[in-house]
N, C-alpha and C positions, 0 to 999 in steps of 0.2 A: 508870667504864665504863657506857655506856648499856645499860639493860635490854633484852634481846632481846624481852621481852613488849611493851614500849612500841613498839619498832621494828616488831614484827609487827602491832600494831593500826594504826599509821600506814600501813604498806604495804597492809594489807587495805582501808583506807578509800580509798587512792589507786587501788586496782584497781577499786573500785566507781565512782569518778568516771570512770575510763577506760571502763568499760562503758557508763555513761550517755552519755558523749561519742560512742561508737561507735553507740549506739542512736539518738541524736538526729541523726546524720549523714544518715540517709535523707531527712529533711525539711528539709535545709539547703542545697538546691541552687537555690533562687531567693531573691529578696530578702525576700519576705513570710515564707517559711519560716525563713530565716536570722536575720532581725531581730525577728519577732514570733510565731514558732512557728506560722505559718499561722492565727493568731487562733483557736486551738482549746483553750486552757487551761481547766481546771476551777477551781472556786472555791477548793478547798483548796490548790491549787498557787499561785495568784496571791496568796492571803492570806499564806502563809508566805514566798513568794518576795519579795513587796514589803517585808515587815518585815526579812527577812534582809539584803536589799540596803540598806535605809535605815539599818540599825544598824551593820553593818560591824565591823571590828576594834576600833573605839573602844568598842563595847559590852562586849566580853570583857576588853579590856585597859584602855581609856580610862575607861569609866564605873565599872568596879570600882576603878580607881585614884582616881577622883573620890570614891567612897564612902569609900575609905581616907583620902584627904587632907582632905576637908571634911565628911564625915559627913552629917547630916540635910539640910544645905543642898543636897545633890545631888538631893533629891526635887523641887525646882523643875524639873529637867530631865525627870523622869518626868511631871509634870503637863503640860508643854509637848508631849512626844511623844504622850501618850495623847490629848490634845485634837486635835493635828495629824492623827494617824491616823484618829480618829473622824470629824472634819470632812471629810477627804479622801474617805473611803468613802461618807459620807452625802450630801454636797453636790456634790462634784466628779466622782466616778467615773462616775455614770450619764449626765449630759449629755455629758461628754467622750467616753465610749464611743459614744454615739449620733452625735455629730459625726464622729468618726474612722471609724466604719463607713460613713457616707454618703460620706465623701471617699475611702474605701479608703486611708486614711493609715496609714503604718507608722513615721513619726517625728513628733515634736512640731513640727518645722519644716514638715512636710507639712500638719499641721493649721493652723498659723498662716498659711501661704501661701494655703490655700483659704479659711479663715475671713475673711481680709481682702482677698481677690481680688488678691493680689500678683503682678504679672506681671514684676517687676524682679528677683525672687529675693533681695531684701534680707534677708528673714527667714532664708533658707538660709545666706547668707554670714555674717550676723551671728551666727547660732546656732552655726555651725561654729567661728568664732573663739572664742566664749565657752566652748563645750563642750570644745574641744581644750585650751585653756589651763588650765581647772579640772580636767579629767580627768587631766592630767599630774600636778598637785599631789595630787589625791585618790589616784591609783594609787600614787604614790610613798609616800604615808602608809601605805597598806595593805601595800606591800612592806616598809616600815620595820617594821610590825607582824610581818610574816612573819620577818624577820631576828631580831627580839627573841624571838619564840616558839620558833623552832628552836634558837636559842642557849640560851634558858632551860631548855627541856625536854631537848634532846639534846646540847647543848654543841658545836654545829656551827660556832660563830662567826657573827657578824652577817652578813658578806658571803655566806657559803655559804647561810645561811638565806634571804636575799633571792633568790638564784639559784634555789634549790629551789622556793620559793613561786611564782615567776613561771613556771617551766617547767611546773608542774602545771596551773596555771589556763589557760595558753595552749593546752595540748593539748586539753582538753575544750571550751574556748570556740571555738577555730577549727574543730575537727572537728564538733562537735555543734550549734553555733549557739545561738539563743535557747531552743530547746526543751531542750537539755542544760543551759543556764544555769538555766532556771526549775525543772526537776525536781531538779537538784543543789541549788539554793537551798532547795527544799522539804525535802530530806533534811538539809541543813545547818541550816535553821531549827528542825527538830524536835530535832536534836542540841543546838543552842544552848539551846533551852528546857529540855530535860532537865538540862543542866549547870547552868543558872542557878536551877533549883529545888533541885537537890541541894547545890550549893556553900554557900549560906547556912545550910541546915539542919545540915549537918555542921560548919560553922564555929561556929554558935551552940552546938551540943552540945559541941564542943571547948573553947569559952570558958566552959563551966560552966552554960549556960542563958541565957535572955534577960536577967534582972536582973543577973547577974554581968557580962555583956557591957556592958550600959549603965553599970554602975558603973565598969568598967575604962575605958571611953571617957571618962566624966566625969572620972575621975582624971587621964587624960592631958591632956585639954583640954576644959573645959566647952562651948566653942564648937562641938564636934563634935555636940552634941545640940540646938543652937539653930537654928531655921529660917533665920535670917539669918546664921548662921555667925559668923566672927570680926568681920564688919562691924557686927553689931547692926542696930538699926532706924535706919539712917543712909541718906543719899543713895546711898553706895556699895553698901550692902546691898540696897536696893530695886532699883537698876540691875542688880546682879548677878543677883538673882532674876528680873527681867524678861528679862534676856538669856538665862537658862537656859530660861525658858518659850518664848522666841522661837525656840528650836531647832526646835520643832514646826511652825513656819510652812512649812518646806521640804517637808513631806509634802503640802502642798496643790498643788504645781505643779512639782516637780523632774522633769525629763524621764525620768530613770532609773526613777522610780516610776510616772509616767504611762504608760510603756510597758506596764506590767502590766495596766492597764485596757484598753488597746488590744488586748492579746493574749488577753483573756478570750473564752470561747466565745460568750457572749451576756449580756444584761442580768441574767438570773437568777443567773449566776455572781457578778456584782458584788454583788447583794443578799445572797447567802449568804456571800460571802467577807468582807464587812465585819465581821460578828460575830466570826469567828475571828481576823481581823487585830487587832482591839482587845484581845481576850483575850491574844493572843500578845505584843503589845507591853507589856502590863502585867506579864506573867510575866517577860519579858526584863529590863525596867528595874528592877523592884522587887528581883528576884533579884541583879542586878549590884550595886546600891547596898548591900543588906544583906550580900552576900558581901564587899564591900570593907570594910564596917564591922566585920564579924567578924574579918577578916584583920588589921585595925588592932590589935585586942586580942591576937591571937596572934603577930604578927610586927611589933612596933613598930619604928620607926626605919629602914624600908627606904629605900635611896638613891633608888630609882625605884619610886614607888607603882604604876606600870603593870605591874609584875611580880608583883603580889600573887596573881593567879590561879595562875600556874605554881608560885609558892612554896607555896601552900596545897595544890595537887594533889599535889605531890611529898612534902609533909610528912604529909598525913593520909589519903591514898588508896593502895591497893595499885597495883602497876605497871600492871595492866590498865586501871584507871580513870584513872591518870595519862596513859596513852596516849589514852584517850577524851577527856580534857581537852585534850590537844594537838590532837587531831582537831577538837575544837569551836572552838579558836582559829583553826585553819586554815580551818574552815568559815566563820567570821565574816569572815575576810580574803577568801576566794575568792568568797563570795556577793556581795561588793561589787565586787571587781576584775573579775569576769567581766561584770557588768552595765555597768560603766564602759567596758570595752573594746568591748563591743557598741554602746553608745551613741555613743562617739566614731567607731567604724568606720562606723556608719550615717550619721553626720553628713557624713563624707567621701564615702562611696560613693553613698548615696542622694541626699543633698541637694546636694552639690557636683558630683560627677562625672556622675551620671545626670540630675539635674534642672537645676541651675544652668548647667552646661557643656553639657548636652544630648548627652553621649556616647552613641552608638548601639551598644549591645552586648547580647548575649544575657543572660538572667537568670542562667544558669549562670556566664558569664564575670564578671558583676558580683558574684555571690556569692563566687567565688574571689578576686576583687580585695578584697572585704570581709575575707576571711580573712587575706590578706596585710597589709592595713592594720592589722588587729587585732594582728598580730605586731609590726609597726613601732611602734605606739603603746605596746605593752607594753615594748618595748626602751627607749623614751625614758623611761618611768616608772622603769625599772630604773636608768638612769644617774642620774636625779635622786635616787633613794633611796640610791645608793651614794655620791653626792657629799656629801650633807648629811643627817644623822640628826636628826630633830626629835621633839618630843613628839607622839605620835599624836593625842591629843585636840585640841590646838590646830591642828595641820596639817589634820586632817579638818574641823574646824569652819570654817576659812577656805574650803576648797574647796566644802564643803556649802553655805555661805551664798552664795558667788559664783555658783554655778549657780542656786540657789533665787531669789535676788533679781533675777536677769535674767529668769526665766521665770514665777515664781509670780504676781506682781502682774498681769502681762499675761494669763495664762491665766484667772485668776479674773474679771477684768473682761470678758474676751471671752466667758465662759460666762454671765455674769449681768447685764451692762449692755449694752443695745442701742446705746448711744451711743458705744461704743468704736470708734475709727477706726484705720486703718493707721498714720497718722502718730503717733497716741497710743501705739500698741503698740510702734513702733520707739523712740520716746522713752523709754517705760517700761523697755524692755530695756537700752538704753544707760545711762540714769541709774541704774537699780538696780544694774547690774554695776559701773559706774564708782564709785559711792558706796561700795560694799562694799570695793573694792580701796583707794581713797583713804583711807577711814576707818581701815583696818588700818595703812596706811603712815604716815599723818600725824596722825591725831587720837585714836586709841583710847587711847593711853597717858595722854593729858591729860583723858580723860573717864571716869575710874574703870574703865577697861578694858571699857566698854560693848560688848557683843557686836555685831559688825558686821551681823548679820541685821536688827536693829531699824532703824538708819538706812538700810540698803540697801533693805529691803522697802518701807518707807513712802515713801522718796524715789522708788522706781520706781512705786509706786501713785499717788503725787501727780502725777508727770510724765505718766503715761499718762492720768490723768483730766483734767488741765488742758489738755494738747494736744488731747485728744479734744473738749473743750468748744469749741475754736476751729476745728475741722475738721469735715468732713461725713462721716457714716457712710454706707456703701454701703446703698442701699435693699434690695437683694436679701439682703444679710447680715442686716439687721434683720428681714425677713420670715422668714428661715431660723431665726433665734434663737427667734422666736415658735413656729415649727413644732416646733423641738426641745423647747421647754417643753411643748407639747401632747402630744408623743409620750412623753416621759419621765414626765409626770404629777407627782403630789405627791411631795415629798421622802421622806416616810415611807410 
């Protein structure tokens, strides 16, 4: 029988989300308010919100599971994410914020359309196609995590867990818009950080201390303590490590993360937020991997490594803290689902309906349409999650890389190379996205399971660069980039 204390903690948390959604509702009646919180967010909110969104359920369930399954080899993922977050805040955030403020942009396709003087709306249509297809997969992965979490903690069954998770996140996302999303993400990020600091400490203590834990892991499998894991210093080991580091590339240009920079109050918030964002991601990732490693010594032989966090919370914490751990898993899920739903909704309503199709409607009507589209997209993700349960880690990585490889190479070149052209940007988006999908479907298994971010990112970057070399950059865009550089000033 489920503990009433656990249920009480979960209900209390859901009531807080309800209140945040209602509070955010007053600012969600126009598109700028609904999709970027009126561009008024402070540093501490965008820092925690961006990391909570970028990490998702794969951090609490997937990365702890990776720590459990492969041990020290998972630290390559930490290296990639820390480098990715740091470079995004130091190099990308400030010029991107300056560009989007000048354009009054509220979506990444807004930025691309204005940056490349696109009158054909090709960036809007192409972005909508890519975002919607990947958001469906990404949302389904998060709802899969919701089903696993509710079932592991409360015994609801997988299907009921998926339904509960979706209902919660749809409410505060549709009612409160991006303001509710960002502030709830801040709360969820703080909870996630607290959990991932506490979990490994308790796990190591329960294992008898640091040295006994290391000895136990070594006795189970010496490869758990080797940087290259079971592969050793081989081609497969090097490619596996490189693929793990490449996960961080997505932080440089994924639309759901760039939206946080757009929503910042001003440049000062970007500068202040970067420090906290880097510290936050270090705490997240190190805690998750060490928590999984400690769990391997305490509960060896789990059929599903991604259930190690709920297993440890139930075994070593009183009911109140078990409830907190369930809340934290839900927080990781919701902090990504809400952002994905907002991203996909903005792509449909802002980029396709309002801009590409030129539908003339009031801001309030478009905002209401956006809320309806959010519900529909969530429902499609629900169907996918119920039809096919996958490993959270693998499913999230595919969707994460699909979006990133379409946008990141183009965004980076558009910010830092004045020779980038419209034709080059379109080629980069198409080639980056297509390479990612084709690699997973046709080549990955024959190339040591090399993570699709590597071929997808570099193919997109190369395509954008090569096509730009043979086409002419817009002279006004070149002058504008120089102006942006002068305004933003030195990187540090």
